N, C-alpha and C positions, 0 to 999 in steps of 0.2 A: 579329277575334274578341276575346273578353274579354282574353286575354293573348297574342293573336296575335303581338304584338311586345312584350309587356310583360315577362315574365321572360326576354324574349328579343327577340333571339329566343331563346326557350327557356331559361328559367332564366338570364336575362341576368346576374344578379349572381354566382351561384355557379359557373356552368358554366366560365368561364375558369379558375378555380382547380381545378375538378375535372379539367379536361383537361390541365393543366400540372403539377400537383403531382407531385413526384418520389417514387418509392417505392423501398424497399430491395429489392423483388422486381420483376424485369423482366417482369411479367405484365400483359398488356393487360386493362384494366378498362373495358369499353365500356358497362356498365350503371350507372345511379345510381338509387337509390330513397330517397324522403324522406317523412317524416311532418311535418305542418305544423299549427301552432296560431297563431291571430291573434286579438287583441282590440282593438276600437276603443272607447274610452271615450265615454259619452254626451255629447252637446252639444246646445244649444238650437236649435230650429227657427226659421228666418227666411223671409221672402218667401213667406208663406202666411197665409191667413185664420185657420187654426188655430194653436194654440200647443202647446208640448210639447218633447220631446227625442227624439233618435235615437241609438242605438248598435248595434253588431253584434259578433259573434264568428264565427270560421271554424275548421273542422277539415277535414283532408283529407290526401291523399297525392299524390305525383307519381312517375312512373317514366319515365326517360329512357334511350334507346338512341342512342349516337353512334358513328359510324365515319368513315372518310375520305370516304365518299360523302354524308354528311348526318346529320341528327338526327331522331328521332321522339320525341315527348313526349306521354304520357298523363297526364291530371290529373283528379282528383275532389275537389270542395270542397262543403261544406254550410255555408250561412250562417244564423245565428240573428239575425234582425232584430228589434230591440226599439224600439217606439214607445211613448212615454208622453205623457199629456196629452190635449188635445182632438183632436189629429191622429190618434190611434190609432183604427183602424176606418174612417177616411174613405177616399175614392178617391185621395188622395195619400199613402197608406201601403200596406204589403203585408206578407205573412207570410214565413215562412222560405223560402229558395230553395236550389236545388241546381244545380251546374255540373259537367258531364261533358264532357271535351274531348280531342280528338286533334289535335295540330298537328305540323308538321315541315317540313323541306325536303330535297330531293335536289340534289346539286351535281355538275356535269360540268366537268372541267377543260379549258379551251380551249387554254391554253399555261401555262408556269410562273407567269405573272403574272395571268392572267385565267380566270374561270370563269363558268358560267351556273347559276342556281339556280331550281328549281321549288318554290314555296311553297304549302302546303295546310293547311286546317283544317276540322274538322267539330266542331260543338258542340251539346250539349243543355243549355239553361239556362232554367229555369222555376221559378215559384212552386210550392211543394210541394202545393198544392191541385189542381194540374194534373198531367196525365201528362207525364213528362219529354220524351216525343217531341213534345209540343206546342211545345217550345222549341228545335226544330232550326234551325240555320243553318250557313252554310258560308263559306269564303273561299279564293280561289285567286289566285296571282300569279306573276310572273317577276321576277328581278333579275339584274343583271350585277355580278360581283365583280372588283375590280381591286386589285392589290397593287403600286403603283408603287415602293415601297421596303420594306425589311424592317421598318420601324417604322410603316407605314401600310397600313390595310385598309379599302377603300371598297366599299360595295354600293349600287347604285341600281336601282330598279325600280318596279313598280306592282302594286297588289293590288285585286281585286274583292271587296268585302265585302257579304254579305247582312245586312240590318239589319231587326230586328223593327219592324213598323208604318212602315217606310220603304222606298224603292226601293233596289236594289243600287247601291253607291257605289264608283267607282274612287278609290283613295287612293294617294298617293305613298309610296314606301318608300326611306328614306335612312338609312344606317348607316355611320358613320365611326369607326374605332378607331385611335388614335395611341398608340404605346408608346415614350415618350421614353427609358426605361431598363428594366432587368429588374425593377425594384422598383415600377413605376408603369404605369398604363394609363388613358387618357381616352377615353370613348366619347360620341359625339353621335348621337342618332337623332331622326328626324322621320317619323312614320308615320301620323299622324292618330289612332292609338290610344294611342301614347305618344310624347311629344315632350319631350326634355330631355337632361340630361347625367348620366353615370355616371363617377365617378372611383374607381379601385381602387388600393389600395396593398398591396404584398406585403412583410410585415415580416421575413421570413426568406428565406435563400438558397434553401431547398427549396420555397418558396411554401406552406408548411403553415399559415400565418396570413395572412389577408387582411382589410383594412378597406375599406369602400366608402361613398361619399356619392352619393346620388341626389337630383336636383332635376328633377321631371318632372310633366307632366300625364298622368294615367292614367284609363282608362275601364272600365266594366263595364256589361253589359246583360242584362236578364231579361224573358222573357215572363211576364205576370201574369194573374191571374184576371180575367174580363170585368168591366167596370164598367157603370154605367147607360147610357153612350154606346156600349158595345160592347167589342170586343177592345182590349187595351192592352199596353204595354210600358214599362219604365222604363230610361232611359239615365242612367248615373251618371258624373260627371266630377269627379275629384279632382286638386288641385295639392298635391303632397307633397314634403317634405324628409325624407329617410330616411338614417340612419346605421346601418351593420351591421358585424358581425365574423363571419368564418367561420374555424373552427379544426379541423384534423385532429387526431384524438385519439391516434394511434399511428403508428409509422414506416412501416407498410405502406401508408399512404394509403387505408385502407378506410373507417373510421368518421369522421364529422365532425358538427359541430354549428354552427348559425348562429343568432345573435340580432340583432334589429334593433329600433330605436325610430324612430318617425316623427311628424312634425308635419304635420297636414293643414291647410294654409293656407286652402284654398277647397274647397267641396264642394257640388255642385248635382245635384239629382234631377229629371229631366224626364220627364213621363208623356205617351206618344205614342199616338195612334190615327189610322190612315190618313194618316200624314205630318203630322198637325196636333198641336200641343201642347195638352193638356187640363188640365195642372196642373204646378206646380213647387213645390219647396221647397229651401232651402239650409240649411246648418248653420253654426254658428259654429266657429271653429278648434278642432280636437280632436287628441288624442294617441292613438297606437296602438302596440302591441308585437307582435312576431312571433318564434316559435321554430320552428326546423327541426332535425330529427335525421335523418341519412341515412347511407348506405353506398354504396361503389362495389364492383362485383364483375364 
């Protein structure tokens, strides 16, 4: 799905910090809620007969429930897509979009070192001129998790992903986390939806401050209003370099804020109908910023 393995799985950047940060109160905090703002600055269109620029902004929220048996993540985002120039209003442009998603996994421990995971996702992602239910799709998968050492966590599996205007696709799921010391963590993932590295650094003993570096290929997909050739969808692929910092604001480990900036090295938008490409455009490299404010409870 859109972020089936992107923020994760499930809030991949902040969740390790949310799970491990020490609190003065020995109270379990299984829920996390976050408000989110993102802005991608406009950049010029390439690889299209039309000219112009494209930029977007995003607002939304995320609610996460985690326990020893797994994680459930509910997300809502609304994207304001801004096309300027001759590309605006053509069949290789689109209006504002909405994404509503429920994702998660359940885990069963086989022995102290091994576990089995059932992964699931249901998503409604569509242009605002359509009913949100027109943009329904799903994902299901299984993974085996192995911890051969205290500093190594490996998950291998396969996912079935429903794709707009394409057939269901089986994709691999690989996630490897290496923790060389209590102040650092390195993650590699290859899932088809997100492929790359995440490096996390914890600046304080209580893990109240975290910095992270992400270098990855990330995707997003929406069902769009019909064009002259019929139904269509847009598949978005971005290569990003992202630097972020997450900070808890008080000793109880409840309130936190996260800010990140990213450089989008490569961005391609492919318009699909019945498994065939009907149009594309790319953008020149662009900058984006993101702010999250959240709480654990």
